[in-house]
Phi, psi and omega in degrees: 000139178236122177295142178235143174245119177266125179248116182284163178292149179292152178288178185299312181293321179295318179295321182290325178293322175299314179296311181306318181296322183270342182229062184296341181270353180284141175279165185295328182299315180292316179297319182294322179298314184291322178295320177296321176298310183295315181298324177295321178290321180294326184299336178249022179058029172290141187273025175293137185249172174302327179297320173301318180298319179296317176298320174298311180297316179300316181294318181296319179294325175295317179300315181293329182282341185249352186222181177266014183288151179274168185296318180300315180292316178303316181290318176298314179300319179296324176295313181299313184288332183272314185244350181099165183299332182294340179286342181302337180299341182257005177283125172250155182282000000 
């Protein structure tokens, strides 16, 4: 027998606090998008973590800072580049 400790995914407010702590320069629109994405993934027990969310947001913010792309395209692109196209099933509008 091996003891196991199950740690559930953070709730919406806790996840946003984690993102805000790691991305203090990100605006609420980006953070809310990432939280909605992660919460949708958590509902089906997908193993995406807050760290994945941080990476998505960072990549999107870099895209927004260097180009003429709009926010929706930058966020969608960052999900694909960070986690792959299969992650798009958890993208909410």
